[in-house]
N, C-alpha and C positions, 0 to 999 in steps of 0.2 A: 431209804427209798430204793426201789428196784425199777429202773426204767430200761426196758428192752434188754433185760438180763444184766444190766450194769448197776452195781451198788453205788449210790450217790448219797453223800452225807448232806443233811439239811444245813448243817453249820457251814459247810464248804460253800454252798450256793448263797447262803445269807451273807457270808463274808465277802464274796464277789460282788453282791449287790450293794452292800454298805461301802465298798471301795469306790463307788461312783460318787462324785462330789455332790450330787443332788439328793442322795438318800441318807436319812438320819438313822433309820431302823428298819429291819426287815424280818419277816417270818416266812418260812417255806414249809409247805406240806405236800405230801403225795396224794393225788386224787385218782380215782379209778379212771382208766383209759382203755378203750377196747383194742387199740392198736399196740400200745407199748406196755400194757399192764398197769403202770402208774404214770401219771403225767405230773410234772412239777408245776405247782401253783404258788405264786409269791404274793405276799401282801407287804407293801412298802409305805413308809411314812417319809415324806420329803423334808429336807432341811428348811428352816425358817426363811432363808433367803431365796429359795427356789420357787419360781413362779411357773416353771415349765412342767405341766402335768398332762400333756397330750400324748398322742400316739408316737410322736418322734422320741420322746423320753422313754416310753415303753420299748421301742425298737432299740434304743441305745443300751438299755439295761439288759435286754436279751443278748445283744451282741457282746456286751461286757462279760456276761457269764460264759458264753461260748468261747471267748478268747481266754479267759482266766482258767477255766476248767476243761471244757470240751463241748463240742456241739451237742452231744447227747444230754448234757446237763442244762441245755437251754430251756427256760421255763415255758410251759404251754400258755400260761396266762400270768399277767402281772396286774394286780389291783392296787391302785394308789388310794390309800385310806388315811383318814385323819388321825386314827389311833388304833392300837392293837388291843385285843381282849387280854387283860392280865388279872392274875389272882392278887389277893391282898399282899402276898409276899413278893410280887413283881414278876412272876413267871408268866410267860405267854401261854395261853390255852390253845395249843395247836389242834387239839381234838375238836374244838368248836370251829376253828378255821377250816378244818377238813370237812365238817358238816356244811359250811357255807360253800366251799369249793365244789362239793358234790350235790348241792341243791337239796340237802336233807333238812329235816326239822332239827332245830338246835336241841342239844341235850341239856343237862343240868347247868344252869348259869348262876347258881346261888353263891359260888365262891368268887365271882368276878367283882372287881373294885367298882366298875360301872357297867351294869347290865344293859344300859342304853347304847353301848358301843356298837352293837350290831345294827341298830337303826342307822347310825352314821356310816357304817360300812356298806350297807345296802343302798343308801342314798348316794354314796359316792360312786357306786357301780351301776346305777340305773341309767 
């Protein structure tokens, strides 16, 4: 991703997010941003024992990324979701997450294990 002229690795941001005790899994995408070129948008799944899913947790996660990497890597948005869209081989479909982050129509979802995952993602962000 290129945020304000800085190259930022999605894996680096995901690692910082998963380093928080409440996060089980994370996926990060770059979404169009008029100010910075690309803004970081994160989708996270919480651990089973975590019942904190409010704005306080989102703020903690943003602060964690800022502290671990740099303030420039702070996600613009963090969405807490029940699951991530994965292919049958277990890979996260970041292309579809980018479509969600930018409010576009979803592309081809035929390779997803569970095509209904986007209904759950939209419901959790409503």
